[in-house]
N, C-alpha and C positions, 0 to 999 in steps of 0.2 A: 817224585825223585825215582829213578831207577835202583832196584836193588843191586848191591856192588860185590857179594859172594854166591860162592856156589851153595845150592840149596841140597836139600836132603828130603827125600820123599820115603815112607815107610809103607811098604807092599803088603797086605794082609793075605795070611793064607785062608782059602776059602775051606767050608766044610762039604761043599758039593759045589758043582758045575753052575754056573749062570746061565739062565734061559734068554738068550739074546733077542732083544726086540726094541731097542733103542730106546728104552724108558728110563731116564735118568733119576725118577722116583720110584726106585722099588727096592727091597731086599734082595742081594744082601749089600748095593751100591748106598743104601739109606744110612748105613751103620759105618761106611768107610770114608776117609776127611779127603777131601779134594787138594789140588793143588792149582794155583793162579798163574796162567800165562798171560804177566802182566808187565812184562820188559819189553822193550821195543829196539831193534835196529834203524839205522838211519834218523832222519827227522821223525819227531813224534807226529803219528798220523792224525789227521782231523778226524777220521772214524777209526775209533780206538775200540772193537769188540770186546766184552766180557767173555772169557775163556778160562772153562775149569776143566781138569781132567781127573780121573781115578783109575788107579791100577790095582788087579788083585791076579793071584795066581793059586793054583792046585798042582797035583803032581804031574800033569799032563800038558799045561797051556799056561798062558800067561794074557789075562784080559784086560782091556783098555775101553773106557769109554769117555769120550768128551762132550760138554755142553758147550754151546756157543749161543751168547746174545748178540746177534748180527744186525747188518742192514748192508745194503748193496750186495746181495748174494747172488751168486751165477755159478753154474757148473755145466760145460759143454764136453768135456771128456768122459767118453762112455766106456771106454776100453781099457782095461790094465796095463799099466808100464807106459801109458801116456803121459804128458805133463800136466798132470793135474794140481800141481802148485800154482798154475797159473789162474785156476778156479778158486772158488770160497774152498778153503784147505786146512786140514789141520795134520799135525807131523809128529810121528814118535819116532825119535833116533835113539839108538842106544847100542852099548856094547855088553854083553852077557859076560862080564868080568870086573876086576876091581880098576882095571884101566882101558886103554883101547889100541892097546899094542898090537893086537891082532886082527884089527880092523872093528868096524861098526856097521850096524843095519839103518837103514832109512826106509820108513815105512810113512808114507806120504798117501791121506785120502781126501778126495773132496767130500762136498756133503751131500752127494750123489752115492755115495759108497764105492766108487771108483779109486783104483790104488794104482801107486807106483811103489815098488818093494825091490830094493838093492841091497847087497852086501859089499863093502869096499874096504881095502887095506889101510887107506889115509884119505885125505880130503879127496874125493873124486878120484883115485887112484884103484887101478886092478878093480873098476865097478864089474859085479855081477847081477843080471837080472836075476831074482826069485823065480824059478819055472813055473810054467803057466800051471801045471799038476800040482804044484806045492802051493801057489797063490789059491787054488779052488779049494785048498784043506783049511783056508781063513775062514771062520764064518764071519758074516758081517751083516750087520742091523743099520739101518739109516731112515731119519724121519721125514726127509724130504724126497723128490721123485729123483731118478737115477739123473736127469737131465733138466737142468734149472735154466732157462733161455727163455725171453728175455730176463734179464736181471730184476730182481725182487727189490725195489727201491725202499720199501717201507721197513720199519723193524721187525726183525725174524730169529726165532728161536730154532735152533737146529742140533740135533746129537748124531752122533756115530759111535758105533759098540762093535769090538770085534775082539775075536779068541784067536790067538796065534798057538799052534802045538809046538812045543818045544823040540819034537822029532824034526820039523821043519828047518829050524835053527841048526842044528846039528849036522846037516848036511853042508853048511857052508862055515862053520866056524866052529873049533874045537871047544866045546863045552860041556857043561852036564848041568841038568835042570837045577835050579836053583833051590835051597833049604833054607830054614831058619839060620840067618846071620850071613847069608850070600849077599855080595855087593856087585851091583852092575852100575855103570855110569851110564847116563842118559840125558836128553834134553826133549821139551815139547815144545811146538811151534805153531802158529798160528799165520796163514799167507794168502793173499788174493791176488796175484800180480797183473792179472789183465781183466780184474773188475773196474768199476768207475772210482773206486776208493781202494787203492792198493796199500797194504801195510805187511810189515814183518814182525810178530810177535815172539817171546821166547819166554820160558821157563825160568831157566837158569840164563843169568845175563852172559851176554857177549862183547868183550871190549875189542869190536873193530870197526873200521871207519864206515863200512858200508855193508848191507845186508848180506850175509852169508852163513846159512845153517852148518855147513859142514866143516864146523870148527871143534872136534872131539875134544881139543883141550879145554873148553869151557863146559863140557858137560856137568851136570850135577849127579847126585848119588840116590839110585833106589836100593834101600835098605830092606831085605827080605824078613818078615817076622815070623815067629811059630804059627 
């Protein structure tokens, strides 16, 4: 059964920056709770990956790591801002505010670490590509090769980890870096549109008849802790 209520995730403050290496089993991630991307859109998929994510922050950036226990894994897009959602992909959509009235970001990343990163004022409206210079400021680590083709048919575990500097976000959205008590709205997704076993999974459930991740009204809540 799917969850029916918007969810809340507490984002912990770091004492020091995380060294990115795509290792899920390390400190400080070991002490940070994960969220589960275990709702779905459309028909329940025959292949239902197990997906977890963790989020943390410091004064300069927000950190995200995904763990995916997957199968039928494929990634052929190797240039940023290509359609990585067609590959084996995890996504972080977020509005750095208590609502999404001023728009939201969507950062979509395939298992090879290639990303699509946009800001838009509403559902696919006034879309802006994050500039190449700013994309290059996002540190990324991934456990699989940049290109995965042919598709991996057997069960496979993969991770992606990244750091988004707040200075990037401030160029596209009127905001201040979060502090203890700050609230952002967000959702986390897993998809694989052009693999042999497509699926559309969500953290915060979305009540809509067909797959569509661009529905900020259904975002869950990120609550930043001291």
